C-alpha positions as a Markdown table, in Angstrom:
| # | Residue | x | y | z |
|---|---|---|---|---|
| 1 | Met | -12.2 | 36.1 | -30.2 |
| 2 | Gly | -9.6 | 34.3 | -28.0 |
| 3 | Lys | -8.8 | 30.7 | -28.3 |
| 4 | Arg | -10.6 | 28.2 | -26.1 |
| 5 | Gln | -8.6 | 27.1 | -23.0 |
| 6 | Pro | -7.5 | 23.5 | -22.9 |
| 7 | Ser | -9.8 | 21.1 | -21.1 |
| 8 | Ile | -6.8 | 19.6 | -19.2 |
| 9 | Thr | -3.5 | 21.0 | -18.0 |
| 10 | Thr | 0.0 | 19.5 | -17.8 |
| 11 | Glu | 0.2 | 20.1 | -14.1 |
| 12 | Asn | 1.9 | 17.3 | -12.0 |
| 13 | Phe | 3.5 | 15.8 | -15.1 |
| 14 | Thr | 7.3 | 15.7 | -15.5 |
| 15 | Ala | 8.9 | 16.1 | -18.9 |
| 16 | Val | 9.8 | 12.4 | -18.8 |
| 17 | Gln | 6.2 | 11.4 | -18.1 |
| 18 | Leu | 4.9 | 13.5 | -21.0 |
| 19 | Met | 7.4 | 11.6 | -23.2 |
| 20 | Glu | 6.3 | 8.3 | -21.7 |
| 21 | Leu | 2.8 | 8.9 | -23.0 |
| 22 | Asp | 4.3 | 8.8 | -26.5 |
| 23 | Ser | 6.6 | 5.8 | -25.8 |
| 24 | Cys | 3.7 | 3.3 | -25.3 |
| 25 | Ser | 4.1 | 0.8 | -28.2 |
| 26 | Arg | 0.5 | -0.6 | -27.7 |
| 27 | Cys | 1.8 | -4.1 | -27.3 |
| 28 | Gly | -0.8 | -4.9 | -24.7 |
| 29 | Glu | 1.4 | -6.9 | -22.4 |
| 30 | Cys | 0.2 | -4.8 | -19.5 |
| 31 | Val | -3.4 | -5.7 | -20.2 |
| 32 | Asn | -2.6 | -9.4 | -19.8 |
| 33 | Trp | -1.3 | -8.9 | -16.3 |
| 34 | Cys | -3.6 | -6.2 | -14.9 |
| 35 | Pro | -5.5 | -7.5 | -11.8 |
| 36 | Thr | -8.3 | -4.9 | -11.8 |
| 37 | Tyr | -8.9 | -5.3 | -15.6 |
| 38 | Asp | -9.2 | -9.1 | -15.0 |
| 39 | Ala | -11.4 | -8.8 | -12.0 |
| 40 | Ser | -13.7 | -6.3 | -13.7 |
| 41 | Gly | -14.7 | -8.8 | -16.4 |
| 42 | Lys | -12.1 | -7.2 | -18.7 |
| 43 | Asn | -13.5 | -3.7 | -18.8 |
| 44 | Pro | -11.4 | -2.1 | -21.6 |
| 45 | Gly | -11.4 | 1.2 | -19.7 |
| 46 | Leu | -9.3 | -0.2 | -16.9 |
| 47 | Ala | -6.6 | -1.6 | -19.3 |
| 48 | Pro | -3.3 | 0.3 | -18.6 |
| 49 | Arg | -2.6 | 0.7 | -22.3 |
| 50 | Asp | -6.1 | 2.2 | -22.8 |
| 51 | Lys | -5.5 | 4.8 | -20.1 |
| 52 | Ile | -2.2 | 5.9 | -21.6 |
| 53 | Leu | -3.6 | 6.2 | -25.1 |
| 54 | Arg | -6.6 | 8.1 | -23.9 |
| 55 | Trp | -4.6 | 10.6 | -21.9 |
| 56 | Arg | -2.2 | 11.0 | -24.9 |
| 57 | Glu | -5.3 | 11.8 | -27.0 |
| 58 | Phe | -6.4 | 14.4 | -24.4 |
| 59 | Met | -3.0 | 16.0 | -24.6 |
| 60 | Asn | -3.0 | 16.1 | -28.4 |
| 61 | Lys | -6.4 | 17.7 | -28.4 |
| 62 | Ser | -5.2 | 20.3 | -25.9 |
| 63 | Tyr | -1.6 | 20.9 | -26.9 |
| 64 | Gly | -0.9 | 19.2 | -30.2 |
| 65 | Leu | -0.1 | 21.0 | -33.5 |
| 66 | Arg | -3.8 | 21.5 | -34.5 |
| 67 | Ala | -4.4 | 22.9 | -31.0 |
| 68 | Arg | -1.6 | 25.3 | -31.4 |
| 69 | Leu | -2.8 | 26.5 | -34.8 |
| 70 | Phe | -6.6 | 26.6 | -34.3 |
| 71 | Gly | -7.0 | 26.3 | -30.5 |
| 72 | Pro | -7.6 | 23.3 | -28.2 |
| 73 | Lys | -10.4 | 20.9 | -29.0 |
| 74 | Glu | -12.9 | 20.6 | -26.1 |
| 75 | Ile | -13.0 | 17.3 | -24.2 |
| 76 | Pro | -16.5 | 16.7 | -23.0 |
| 77 | Leu | -16.7 | 16.6 | -19.2 |
| 78 | Ala | -18.5 | 13.3 | -19.4 |
| 79 | Glu | -15.4 | 11.9 | -21.1 |
| 80 | Leu | -13.1 | 13.2 | -18.4 |
| 81 | Glu | -15.4 | 11.8 | -15.7 |
| 82 | Gln | -15.3 | 8.4 | -17.3 |
| 83 | Phe | -11.6 | 8.6 | -17.5 |
| 84 | Lys | -11.5 | 9.5 | -13.8 |
| 85 | Asn | -13.6 | 6.4 | -13.0 |
| 86 | Asp | -11.1 | 4.3 | -14.9 |
| 87 | Val | -7.8 | 5.7 | -13.7 |
| 88 | Tyr | -9.1 | 5.3 | -10.1 |
| 89 | Gly | -10.0 | 1.7 | -10.8 |
| 90 | Cys | -6.3 | 0.9 | -10.3 |
| 91 | Thr | -4.6 | -0.3 | -7.2 |
| 92 | Thr | -1.3 | 1.2 | -8.3 |
| 93 | Cys | 0.2 | -2.2 | -7.8 |
| 94 | Gly | 2.9 | -1.6 | -10.5 |
| 95 | Met | 2.4 | -4.9 | -12.3 |
| 96 | Cys | 2.0 | -3.0 | -15.6 |
| 97 | Ala | 5.3 | -1.3 | -15.0 |
| 98 | Thr | 7.0 | -4.6 | -14.4 |
| 99 | Val | 6.0 | -6.0 | -17.8 |
| 100 | Cys | 6.1 | -2.8 | -19.8 |
| 101 | Glu | 8.3 | -3.2 | -22.9 |
| 102 | Ser | 8.9 | 0.6 | -22.9 |
| 103 | Ala | 9.9 | 0.7 | -19.2 |
| 104 | Ile | 7.1 | 3.2 | -18.5 |
| 105 | Asn | 6.9 | 4.0 | -14.7 |
| 106 | Thr | 3.2 | 3.6 | -14.7 |
| 107 | Val | 2.7 | 3.9 | -10.9 |
| 108 | Glu | 4.1 | 7.4 | -11.0 |
| 109 | Leu | 2.1 | 8.1 | -14.2 |
| 110 | Trp | -1.2 | 7.1 | -12.7 |
| 111 | Glu | -0.6 | 9.1 | -9.6 |
| 112 | Ser | 0.3 | 12.2 | -11.6 |
| 113 | Met | -3.0 | 11.7 | -13.6 |
| 114 | Arg | -4.9 | 11.5 | -10.4 |
| 115 | Ala | -3.4 | 14.6 | -8.9 |
| 116 | Asn | -4.0 | 16.5 | -12.2 |
| 117 | Leu | -7.7 | 15.5 | -12.1 |
| 118 | Val | -8.0 | 16.5 | -8.4 |
| 119 | Lys | -6.6 | 19.9 | -9.3 |
| 120 | Ser | -9.1 | 20.2 | -12.1 |
| 121 | Gly | -11.9 | 19.4 | -9.7 |
| 122 | Ile | -12.7 | 16.1 | -11.3 |
| 123 | Gly | -11.0 | 13.7 | -8.9 |
| 124 | Pro | -10.9 | 11.9 | -6.6 |
| 125 | Tyr | -13.4 | 9.0 | -6.8 |
| 126 | Gly | -16.3 | 8.5 | -4.4 |
| 127 | Lys | -15.5 | 8.1 | -0.8 |
| 128 | Gln | -11.8 | 8.7 | -1.4 |
| 129 | Gly | -12.7 | 12.4 | -1.2 |
| 130 | Met | -13.2 | 11.9 | 2.6 |
| 131 | Phe | -9.6 | 11.0 | 3.2 |
| 132 | Leu | -8.5 | 14.6 | 3.5 |
| 133 | Lys | -11.1 | 15.6 | 6.0 |
| 134 | Leu | -10.7 | 12.4 | 8.1 |
| 135 | Ile | -6.9 | 12.5 | 8.3 |
| 136 | Gly | -7.0 | 16.2 | 8.9 |
| 137 | Glu | -9.5 | 16.0 | 11.7 |
| 138 | Tyr | -8.8 | 12.6 | 13.3 |
| 139 | Lys | -5.1 | 12.0 | 12.1 |
| 140 | Asn | -6.3 | 8.7 | 10.7 |
| 141 | Pro | -8.8 | 7.6 | 8.0 |
| 142 | Tyr | -11.0 | 5.5 | 10.4 |
| 143 | Met | -12.7 | 8.4 | 12.3 |
| 144 | Ala | -11.1 | 6.9 | 15.5 |
| 145 | Asp | -9.9 | 8.8 | 18.5 |
| 146 | Asn | -6.1 | 9.0 | 18.0 |
| 147 | Lys | -5.7 | 8.2 | 21.7 |
| 148 | Asp | -7.0 | 4.7 | 20.8 |
| 149 | Arg | -3.8 | 3.9 | 18.9 |
| 150 | Thr | -2.1 | 2.3 | 21.8 |
| 151 | Asn | -4.1 | 2.9 | 24.9 |
| 152 | Trp | -5.7 | -0.6 | 24.5 |
| 153 | Phe | -2.4 | -2.4 | 24.9 |
| 154 | Pro | -2.5 | -4.8 | 27.8 |
| 155 | Pro | -0.4 | -3.8 | 30.9 |
| 156 | Asp | 2.3 | -6.3 | 30.2 |
| 157 | Ile | 3.5 | -4.4 | 27.1 |
| 158 | Lys | 6.6 | -2.4 | 27.9 |
| 159 | Ile | 7.0 | 0.7 | 25.7 |
| 160 | Glu | 9.9 | 3.0 | 26.5 |
| 161 | Asp | 9.5 | 6.8 | 26.6 |
| 162 | Glu | 12.6 | 7.1 | 24.4 |
| 163 | Ala | 14.6 | 4.4 | 22.6 |
| 164 | Glu | 16.8 | 4.0 | 19.6 |
| 165 | Ile | 14.2 | 1.7 | 18.0 |
| 166 | Leu | 10.7 | 3.0 | 17.4 |
| 167 | Tyr | 7.8 | 0.8 | 16.2 |
| 168 | Phe | 5.5 | 2.9 | 13.8 |
| 169 | Gly | 2.3 | 1.0 | 14.2 |
| 170 | Gly | 0.2 | 2.5 | 11.4 |
| 171 | Cys | -3.5 | 3.3 | 11.4 |
| 172 | Thr | -4.7 | -0.1 | 10.2 |
| 173 | Ala | -2.8 | -2.2 | 12.7 |
| 174 | Glu | -3.4 | 0.1 | 15.7 |
| 175 | Leu | -7.0 | 0.8 | 15.0 |
| 176 | Arg | -8.4 | -2.2 | 13.0 |
| 177 | Gln | -6.0 | -5.2 | 12.8 |
| 178 | Arg | -4.9 | -5.0 | 16.4 |
| 179 | Lys | -3.7 | -8.6 | 16.6 |
| 180 | Leu | -0.8 | -7.6 | 14.4 |
| 181 | Ala | 0.2 | -4.6 | 16.5 |
| 182 | Leu | 0.0 | -6.7 | 19.7 |
| 183 | Ala | 2.1 | -9.4 | 18.1 |
| 184 | Thr | 4.8 | -7.0 | 17.1 |
| 185 | Ala | 5.0 | -5.4 | 20.5 |
| 186 | Arg | 5.1 | -8.7 | 22.4 |
| 187 | Val | 7.7 | -10.2 | 20.0 |
| 188 | Leu | 10.0 | -7.2 | 20.6 |
| 189 | Asn | 9.4 | -7.4 | 24.4 |
| 190 | Lys | 10.2 | -11.1 | 24.5 |
| 191 | Leu | 13.3 | -10.6 | 22.5 |
| 192 | Gly | 14.4 | -8.0 | 25.1 |
| 193 | Ile | 14.5 | -5.2 | 22.5 |
| 194 | Lys | 13.7 | -1.8 | 24.0 |
| 195 | Phe | 11.4 | 0.2 | 21.7 |
| 196 | Thr | 9.2 | 3.2 | 21.8 |
| 197 | Met | 6.1 | 4.3 | 19.9 |
| 198 | Leu | 4.4 | 7.6 | 19.0 |
| 199 | Gly | 1.1 | 6.7 | 20.5 |
| 200 | Glu | -1.5 | 9.4 | 20.1 |
| 201 | Asp | 1.2 | 11.6 | 18.5 |
| 202 | Glu | 1.4 | 9.3 | 15.4 |
| 203 | Ile | -0.3 | 10.7 | 12.3 |
| 204 | Cys | -1.4 | 8.8 | 9.2 |
| 205 | Cys | 1.6 | 8.2 | 7.0 |
| 206 | Gly | -0.2 | 9.9 | 4.1 |
| 207 | Ser | -0.2 | 6.9 | 1.8 |
| 208 | Ala | -4.0 | 7.2 | 1.1 |
| 209 | Leu | -3.7 | 10.9 | 0.2 |
| 210 | Ile | -0.6 | 10.3 | -2.0 |
| 211 | Arg | -2.0 | 7.3 | -3.9 |
| 212 | Thr | -5.3 | 9.1 | -4.6 |
| 213 | Gly | -3.7 | 12.4 | -5.9 |
| 214 | Gln | -4.7 | 14.5 | -2.9 |
| 215 | Tyr | -1.4 | 15.0 | -1.2 |
| 216 | Phe | -0.9 | 18.6 | -2.3 |
| 217 | Ile | -4.2 | 19.9 | -0.8 |
| 218 | Asn | -3.4 | 22.2 | 2.1 |
| 219 | Asp | 0.0 | 20.5 | 2.1 |
| 220 | Thr | -1.6 | 18.0 | 4.5 |
| 221 | Ala | 0.6 | 15.0 | 3.5 |
| 222 | Lys | 3.8 | 17.1 | 3.7 |
| 223 | Lys | 2.9 | 18.6 | 7.1 |
| 224 | Asn | 2.0 | 15.2 | 8.5 |
| 225 | Ala | 5.2 | 13.7 | 7.2 |
| 226 | Gln | 7.2 | 16.5 | 8.8 |
| 227 | Lys | 5.3 | 16.1 | 12.1 |
| 228 | Asn | 5.9 | 12.4 | 12.2 |
| 229 | Ile | 9.6 | 12.8 | 11.5 |
| 230 | Glu | 9.9 | 15.5 | 14.2 |
| 231 | Asn | 8.0 | 13.2 | 16.7 |
| 232 | Ile | 10.2 | 10.2 | 15.8 |
| 233 | Lys | 13.4 | 12.3 | 16.3 |
| 234 | Ala | 12.1 | 13.6 | 19.6 |
| 235 | Lys | 11.8 | 9.9 | 20.8 |
| 236 | Gly | 15.6 | 9.5 | 20.1 |
| 237 | Ala | 14.9 | 6.8 | 17.4 |
| 238 | Lys | 17.7 | 5.8 | 15.0 |
| 239 | Thr | 15.7 | 2.9 | 13.5 |
| 240 | Val | 12.0 | 2.8 | 12.7 |
| 241 | Leu | 10.3 | -0.5 | 12.4 |
| 242 | Tyr | 7.2 | -1.0 | 10.3 |
| 243 | Ala | 4.9 | -4.0 | 10.1 |
| 244 | Cys | 2.7 | -2.2 | 7.5 |
| 245 | Ala | 3.9 | -2.3 | 3.9 |
| 246 | Gly | 2.0 | 0.9 | 3.0 |
| 247 | Cys | 3.5 | 2.9 | 5.9 |
| 248 | Tyr | 6.9 | 1.5 | 5.1 |
| 249 | Arg | 6.7 | 2.5 | 1.5 |
| 250 | Ala | 5.3 | 6.0 | 2.3 |
| 251 | Ser | 8.1 | 6.6 | 4.9 |
| 252 | Leu | 10.9 | 5.3 | 2.7 |
| 253 | Ile | 10.0 | 6.9 | -0.6 |
| 254 | Asp | 7.2 | 9.5 | -0.1 |
| 255 | Trp | 8.3 | 11.3 | 3.0 |
| 256 | Pro | 11.7 | 12.4 | 1.6 |
| 257 | Arg | 10.0 | 13.5 | -1.6 |
| 258 | Leu | 7.4 | 15.5 | 0.3 |
| 259 | Thr | 9.8 | 17.2 | 2.7 |
| 260 | Gly | 12.8 | 17.5 | 0.3 |
| 261 | Gln | 15.1 | 16.0 | 2.9 |
| 262 | Glu | 16.7 | 12.7 | 3.7 |
| 263 | Leu | 15.2 | 10.9 | 6.7 |
| 264 | Pro | 17.3 | 11.2 | 9.9 |
| 265 | Phe | 16.6 | 7.5 | 10.8 |
| 266 | Lys | 16.7 | 4.1 | 9.2 |
| 267 | Val | 13.5 | 2.6 | 7.8 |
| 268 | Val | 13.2 | -1.2 | 8.4 |
| 269 | His | 10.4 | -3.6 | 7.8 |
| 270 | Val | 9.8 | -5.9 | 10.7 |
| 271 | Thr | 10.5 | -9.0 | 8.6 |
| 272 | Glu | 13.9 | -7.6 | 7.6 |
| 273 | Phe | 14.6 | -7.0 | 11.3 |
| 274 | Leu | 13.6 | -10.5 | 12.3 |
| 275 | Gln | 15.6 | -12.1 | 9.4 |
| 276 | Asp | 18.7 | -10.4 | 10.8 |
| 277 | Leu | 18.0 | -11.7 | 14.3 |
| 278 | Ile | 17.4 | -15.3 | 13.0 |
| 279 | Lys | 20.7 | -15.2 | 11.2 |
| 280 | Lys | 22.4 | -14.3 | 14.5 |
| 281 | Gly | 20.5 | -17.1 | 16.3 |
| 282 | Glu | 18.8 | -14.7 | 18.7 |
| 283 | Ile | 15.3 | -16.0 | 18.2 |
| 284 | Lys | 14.3 | -19.1 | 20.2 |
| 285 | Trp | 11.3 | -21.0 | 18.8 |
| 286 | Glu | 9.0 | -22.7 | 21.4 |
| 287 | Lys | 6.2 | -24.0 | 19.3 |
| 288 | Ser | 5.9 | -25.9 | 16.0 |
| 289 | Ile | 3.4 | -24.7 | 13.5 |
| 290 | Asn | 2.7 | -27.9 | 11.6 |
| 291 | Lys | 0.9 | -26.3 | 8.6 |
| 292 | Lys | 1.5 | -25.6 | 4.9 |
| 293 | Val | 2.0 | -21.9 | 4.4 |
| 294 | Thr | 2.1 | -19.7 | 1.3 |
| 295 | Tyr | 3.1 | -16.1 | 1.1 |
| 296 | His | 1.5 | -13.1 | -0.6 |
| 297 | Asp | 3.9 | -10.2 | -1.5 |
| 298 | Pro | 2.4 | -6.8 | -0.6 |
| 299 | Cys | 2.9 | -4.5 | -3.6 |
| 300 | His | 4.3 | -1.7 | -1.5 |
| 301 | Leu | 6.8 | -4.0 | 0.2 |
| 302 | Gly | 7.7 | -6.1 | -2.9 |
| 303 | Arg | 7.4 | -4.5 | -6.3 |
| 304 | His | 7.6 | -0.9 | -5.1 |
| 305 | Val | 10.6 | -1.4 | -2.8 |
| 306 | Gly | 12.1 | -4.8 | -3.6 |
| 307 | Val | 11.8 | -6.6 | -0.2 |
| 308 | Phe | 11.0 | -10.2 | -1.3 |
| 309 | Glu | 13.3 | -12.5 | 0.6 |
| 310 | Pro | 13.0 | -11.5 | 4.3 |
| 311 | Pro | 9.4 | -12.6 | 4.8 |
| 312 | Arg | 10.1 | -15.9 | 3.2 |
| 313 | Ala | 13.2 | -16.4 | 5.2 |
| 314 | Val | 11.3 | -15.8 | 8.4 |
| 315 | Leu | 8.5 | -18.2 | 7.5 |
| 316 | Glu | 10.9 | -20.9 | 6.4 |
| 317 | Ser | 12.7 | -20.7 | 9.7 |
| 318 | Ile | 9.6 | -21.3 | 11.8 |
| 319 | Pro | 9.5 | -25.0 | 13.0 |
| 320 | Gly | 6.9 | -27.2 | 11.3 |
| 321 | Ile | 6.0 | -24.8 | 8.5 |
| 322 | Glu | 6.0 | -26.3 | 5.0 |
| 323 | Phe | 6.5 | -23.3 | 2.8 |
| 324 | Val | 4.9 | -23.4 | -0.7 |
| 325 | Glu | 4.8 | -20.7 | -3.4 |
| 326 | Met | 1.9 | -19.6 | -5.4 |
| 327 | Glu | 2.2 | -19.4 | -9.2 |
| 328 | Arg | 2.5 | -15.6 | -9.3 |
| 329 | Ile | 5.1 | -14.3 | -6.8 |
| 330 | Lys | 7.7 | -11.6 | -6.2 |
| 331 | Glu | 7.9 | -9.2 | -9.2 |
| 332 | Asn | 5.0 | -11.0 | -10.9 |
| 333 | Gln | 2.8 | -11.3 | -7.8 |
| 334 | Arg | -1.0 | -10.6 | -8.1 |
| 335 | Cys | -2.2 | -7.6 | -6.1 |
| 336 | Cys | -4.5 | -8.2 | -3.1 |
| 337 | Gly | -6.8 | -5.5 | -4.5 |
| 338 | Ala | -6.9 | -3.1 | -1.6 |
| 339 | Gly | -4.3 | -0.4 | -2.6 |
| 340 | Gly | -4.6 | 2.8 | -4.5 |
| 341 | Gly | -7.8 | 3.8 | -2.7 |
| 342 | Val | -9.7 | 1.0 | -4.4 |
| 343 | Lys | -10.8 | -0.6 | -1.1 |
| 344 | Ala | -12.4 | 2.6 | -0.1 |
| 345 | Gly | -13.6 | 3.8 | -3.5 |
| 346 | Ile | -14.6 | 0.6 | -5.3 |
| 347 | Pro | -14.9 | -2.1 | -2.7 |
| 348 | Asp | -16.5 | -4.6 | -5.1 |
| 349 | Leu | -13.5 | -4.4 | -7.4 |
| 350 | Ala | -11.2 | -4.8 | -4.5 |
| 351 | Leu | -13.1 | -7.9 | -3.4 |
| 352 | Gly | -12.9 | -9.3 | -6.9 |
| 353 | Val | -9.1 | -9.0 | -7.1 |
| 354 | Ala | -8.8 | -10.4 | -3.6 |
| 355 | Ser | -11.0 | -13.4 | -4.4 |
| 356 | Thr | -8.7 | -14.3 | -7.4 |
| 357 | Arg | -5.6 | -14.0 | -5.2 |
| 358 | Val | -7.2 | -16.3 | -2.6 |
| 359 | Glu | -7.9 | -18.8 | -5.4 |
| 360 | Asp | -4.1 | -18.7 | -6.2 |
| 361 | Ala | -3.5 | -19.7 | -2.6 |
| 362 | Leu | -6.0 | -22.5 | -2.6 |
| 363 | Ala | -4.3 | -24.0 | -5.7 |
| 364 | Thr | -1.3 | -24.7 | -3.5 |
| 365 | Asn | -3.4 | -26.6 | -0.9 |
| 366 | Ala | -1.9 | -24.3 | 1.7 |
| 367 | Asp | -3.5 | -24.1 | 5.2 |
| 368 | Ile | -2.4 | -20.5 | 5.7 |
| 369 | Leu | -2.2 | -17.6 | 3.4 |
| 370 | Ser | 0.3 | -15.2 | 5.0 |
| 371 | Ser | 1.4 | -11.6 | 4.2 |
| 372 | Ala | 3.3 | -8.8 | 5.7 |
| 373 | Cys | 0.8 | -6.0 | 5.7 |
| 374 | Pro | -2.4 | -5.5 | 7.7 |
| 375 | Phe | -4.2 | -4.0 | 4.7 |
| 376 | Cys | -3.4 | -7.0 | 2.6 |
| 377 | Lys | -4.6 | -9.3 | 5.4 |
| 378 | Arg | -7.9 | -7.4 | 5.7 |
| 379 | Asn | -8.7 | -7.6 | 2.0 |
| 380 | Leu | -7.5 | -11.1 | 1.5 |
| 381 | Ser | -9.7 | -12.1 | 4.4 |
| 382 | Asp | -12.6 | -10.5 | 2.8 |
| 383 | Gly | -11.8 | -12.3 | -0.5 |
| 384 | Arg | -11.6 | -15.6 | 1.3 |
| 385 | Asp | -15.0 | -15.0 | 3.0 |
| 386 | Ala | -16.5 | -13.9 | -0.4 |
| 387 | Ile | -15.7 | -17.3 | -2.0 |
| 388 | Gly | -16.5 | -19.3 | 1.1 |
| 389 | Ala | -13.0 | -20.7 | 1.6 |
| 390 | Lys | -13.4 | -21.0 | 5.3 |
| 391 | Glu | -10.7 | -23.7 | 5.5 |
| 392 | Leu | -8.0 | -21.2 | 4.6 |
| 393 | Glu | -6.5 | -19.1 | 7.4 |
| 394 | Val | -5.2 | -15.7 | 6.5 |
| 395 | Glu | -2.6 | -14.4 | 8.9 |
| 396 | Asp | 0.3 | -12.0 | 9.0 |
| 397 | Val | 3.9 | -13.2 | 9.3 |
| 398 | Ile | 4.5 | -11.4 | 12.6 |
| 399 | Val | 1.5 | -13.2 | 14.1 |
| 400 | Leu | 2.9 | -16.5 | 13.1 |
| 401 | Val | 6.3 | -15.5 | 14.5 |
| 402 | Ala | 4.6 | -14.6 | 17.8 |
| 403 | Glu | 2.8 | -17.9 | 18.0 |
| 404 | Ala | 6.0 | -19.9 | 17.2 |
| 405 | Met | 7.7 | -18.0 | 20.1 |
| 406 | Gly | 5.0 | -19.2 | 22.4 |
| 407 | Ile | 3.4 | -15.8 | 22.8 |
| 408 | Asp | -0.3 | -15.7 | 23.7 |
| 409 | Leu | -2.4 | -13.2 | 21.6 |
| 410 | Ser | -5.9 | -14.4 | 22.8 |
| 411 | Asp | -6.4 | -11.1 | 24.7 |
| 412 | Thr | -6.3 | -9.0 | 21.6 |
| 413 | Pro | -9.3 | -6.5 | 21.9 |
| 414 | Ala | -12.0 | -6.2 | 19.3 |
| 415 | Glu | -11.7 | -3.5 | 16.7 |
């Protein structure tokens, strides 16, 4: 009689990642910093250390010495299902990687685990399974007509057919957080910067599929990345601006990985772009914002890529703003709770993390909690509402820039 087949495979794991499973020293530092573990009431299954040790046990049962001699030991499906629930209860914020004494790249490890589970038919989690169908059919995860990305722009917005600068709006800003998209377009117009956009030819950046381990199915994420790159090249763009941290990270890191080619254009976050203009003295402020402002680092812009100073420099340059920092910032920042598919799959958990982050902001006595990502703004706003902190305004950096430049955004259409 043949040996039983392993309950799990090694697919999607690199040799380094398999070694990382053995490098965990069980120190528990990651547990002390994990935002979802904290927001869940300290559910042990969500602890990063626990997930590594459990997957290592799965690997030993399937491929260890005993398994090689006597055959793999079966892992009950219920146990794998529970592990799926726990590994998807992670925003992939990367805080655990920041504090890991063994320098384990946990973000990449969690995403490999998720892709492995998807290939096994166990993942993804809940509504996350709809991402593939929605993005494949609608080109965005919101079931919106893709023509609605920019056709709502007021007639004063000037978008070139072709230009060296392209603004990649992103699904959330163009279809849900439209004030941010309008602010970006009007700021560029007022600065006299000619720019173009993809409009209905823009396709979801693929972040949702990549973070939830579904990127390989039908090569959807790869095909969409290639199509976006081709469409951007066709517009003559040499620099692509992003006001969404998720799109920025996906374009900068994930698109080259998916396509196996370097990008033929420069990827720039709008706060980096504005910081450069401020240094050159090319932005003229017309209004003072006399409020105390604190800043939340989006994980995809900060920890994942290392853009920490530009948003702060922009805020500190706006007249009247008293800039204050929260206790946890930059590399040690607390996640907003929305990433990694958690907002879609486990909204209560996302809300719990966001509420804690809002409490961090309230502790500074700030009037405004600002960020540089529409998805962060959305979840932080939900967190504020959940704890009844109506006095705290949640607003994106680019919107504050627009207001300080005297730009009217009152005509922003409803979502």
